[in-house]
N, C-alpha and C positions, 0 to 999 in steps of 0.2 A: 949258688943262685937261689935255690929254694929257701935256705935259711935267711938270706938277706931279705928276700921278699916277705917272709913271715914276720920279720922285724918291722918292715915298713907297714904291713897290715896292722900290726899291733899299735904302732905309733899313730896311724891315721884314725884307727878306731878310738884310741884314747884321746886324741887331740882334736878331732874334727867332727865326730859323730855324737853330738849332744854334750860333750864335755864330761870328764870324770874327775874324781878327787885325785890328789897326788898319790895316795896309797894305791888306788885302783890302777892308775897310770903305771906305777912302778910294777904292779903285779903283771900286767899285760906285757910290759917291756921285758921283765924277767922270763916270762913264759915263752916269749918269742926266741930268746937265746936258748932256752931248754929245747924247744922244738928244733932249732937249728942243729944243736948237738945230736939230738936223737935221730933226726932224719938224715943229716949229712948232706953233702953236695952230690949231684948226679955224677956217676963215673961211667966212662966208656961212651960209645955211640951206639945207636940202634943198628941191628942187622939191616941189610938191604936184600930184598929178594924180588926186585922189579923184573918184569919180563912176562912172558905168556904162561898162564896157568891153565891147566886142562880139566875137562869135566871128570876125569878119573882121579882127580886129587893130586896130580903130579905137576911139577914145574919148579922154578921157571925154566922155560926153554926160549930159544931165540925166536922161534916161529912155530906156528901150528903144524904138526906133522901131516895133517890132512889137507892143509892149504886153506882151511876156512878162515875168513877174516875175523880176527879177535875183536871182541867188544873192548873199547878203551875205557879204563877205570882209573880215576885219579884219587889220591888220598892227600888231603890238606889238613894243616893244623899244627898241633904241638906235639910234645913227647908221647902223649897217649895215642895220638894218631900214628906216630912213627913207630910205636911199639917198644919203647924203652922199658926194660925190665924182664924180657923173655930170655930163654936160654938157647933157643935155636931159631933159625929163620922160619921154619914151618909154623912156629907159634905166633908169628907176627899177626896182628889183627887184619892188616891189609891182605896178607896171604890167605888167611882163613876165609875172609869175605870173598876175595877173588875166586877162590876155588869153589866156594858155595854158590856164587852167581854162575860160574861156569857149569856146575852140575845142574842148577835149576834151568838154565837156558840150553843145556846140552851143546854148548859152544865155548870155544876158548875165550879167555879174558886176559887182556894185557894190563898189568898193574904198573902204574908209575907213582912213586911217592914223592910229594913235594913238602910234606910236613917236616918241620924243623924243631928240634928240642929247644925249649925256652920261648917259643913263639907266643905272642898275644894276638888279640884281634887286630891290632895295628899292623901286624905283619901279613895279614891275609891278602891284601890287595896285590902284593908282589907275588905271592904264591898263585893267586888266580891268574895273573898275567902270564906267568910261566906255564901254567897248565893249558892255557888257551892258544899257545903257539900251534899245537895240534889238538883241537878241542876233543875232549873225551865225550863219551855218551853218558857216563855216570860219574858222579863225584861224591865222596864222603868227606865231611869236615868234622873234626873233633877239636873244640877250642873252649877256653874259659877258665881253667884252673889258674893259669898264670896271670890272667886279668885280675883275679881276686887277690892273689898274693902280691901282685904289683900295684895294688890299690887303685886300679883304674875305674873310671866312671861306668856304672852299669848301663846307663842310657847310651853313652858313647860307644861302648863295646858292642851292645846289641845293634846299634845303627850300623857300625862297621861290618858286622856279620851279615846284616840284611843287605848291605851294598854288595858284599861278595857273592851272596846267593843270587841276587838280582842279575849281577854281571854274568854269572854262569848260566842262569836261565835264559838270558837274552841270546846266548850262544847255542841254545838248544840242549843244554846239559841237564840231565836229571840229577837233582841235588838232595842229599840227606845229611842232616846235621845231628850229631850226638851232642846234646847241650851239656852245659857245665855240670860236672859231678858234684855231689855233696861233700865238701871238704870236712864236714863234721864226722865223716866215717874214718878219718885219718887219726888213729889213736895216739901217735906220738905228739900231736898238738894237744896240750893240756887244756882243761877247763879253767877259766871261762873263755880263753882265746879261741878254743874250738867252736864255741857257740857263735862267736863273732864271725869266724870263717864260714860256718854252716849257713848262717843267715844271709851273708853276702853272696855265697855261691848259689843258694836257692833263689834269691832275688834275680841274679844274673840269668840263671837257667830259665826262669819264667819270661824274662824280657827277651831272651834269645828265641824262645819258642814263638812268641808273637812276631818278632821280626822275620824269622825264617818263613813262617806261614804266609805273612803278608807279601813276601818276595816270591812266593810260588814254590818254596821248597818243602820237604818233609822234615819235621823235627821229631827226634826220639829223645824224650826226657830221661836221660840216664840217671839223674839223681832220684827221681821217683821210682824207676824200675829196678835199679841196682843197689841203692843204698841199704835196704834191708839185708841183702845177701852179704855185702861187704861188712856190715856191722856184726853179723852173726858168725861169719867165717873169715875173719881177717887173716889168720895165718895161712889159709889156703889161697885167698884171692889177692893178697898183696905180695909184691916181690920183696926180697930181703931189705930194700931200702924203706919199706913200710909207707911209701908214698905213691909209687907207681904200681899198677896192677901186675900180677903174676901172669903166667901163661893161662892159668885157669880163669883169672879175672878177665883177661882179654877175650877168652873163649865165651864167657858169659855175655860180654858186651857184643861180640860179633853175632851171637845168636839172636839178639834183639835187633841189631842193625840190618842183618841180611834180608828179612822180609820187607822192611821199609825200602831198602835199596832196589830190590826186584820190583816192588810196587811202583817205585818212582818211574820205571820205564815200562810199566804195564805187563810185567812178566812173572808176577808171584802167583803160584798155583797151590800154595800150602794152606795151613790154617790161618785164621785171622791174625793180622799184624798186632803184636802185643800193645796193650793200652796201659797207661799209668794207673796205678791204684788210686782209689779215693782216700785221701788222708783222713785219719780219724778226727783231726781237729783242723778245720780250715783256718781258724784264727792263728794257730801255731804255724801253719804253713806260710802265712803271710806276715809273720812276726818280723818287724824290721830290726836292723842291727841296733837302732837307737834304744830299743827296749832291753837288749842285752846290756848296753851301757847303763841304762837306768837301774838294772838289777845290780850291776857292779857298784853304782853309787849307793844303793840301799845297803849293800853288804858292808861297805866301808864307812857308812854313817854320814854320807853327804846327801843333803836334801835339795830338790830342785830350787834353783835360784841362789844357792849358797856359794 
């Protein structure tokens, strides 16, 4: 699935974003096949550890041993939300966050995972509907990487995410979204295809953030906050497939998401919620994919209009 989508990303970048020379088109096409072989296809399914998690860091259990009503917490999105890549259920991002929220509130938290491996923003509506059968108090959404590799419209995907957040907010749910990660941190994707993926994912992340905030949710820009760590510590923070995070990678993300989730329900009493760093070059942060294609054309000797 990942490899096929990387091929599609290469083809749309080469054929639809500004146009490239035949040589550059062939380079992107070949690199997509290299990435497919290097990353491989996802294997297995994520662990599930739904149930009640306790302030002492244990769980899941069927019910709170003290009889306290648990806070209902839903996790929606893709494989990163589901936790594909960890070795034990305790390492799942949903579990880490549920236990963190339970400790902060000193109250049990009941985790239900609706996230599905391979999901894109087009799949969120069904997940939202399922989660609202018994509305949670708090929801986490992580989505976007598959939107990029499936070459879906940035504007459409951001709008779909905004709709999902608005629907949850209308039901009284506190919502936090971990926006699209920077796919430029995935080293098996060679250059210049990696630059195309990076530009696309950064553009999506920015559009997602605007849509989430307009819909009344909290956005945590994972690309801005985590990419430097993943770029400098790839062996530690990526799982063996070199595409999904490892347990340590999910732990880093959970540490950023936990304060925002508690803040979304007015229950954060720790240090300030992490803010994204100011990029050293605003122009580079806004660099559209078309400029990457322009650089490819320059490299292969094709001039605009040729």
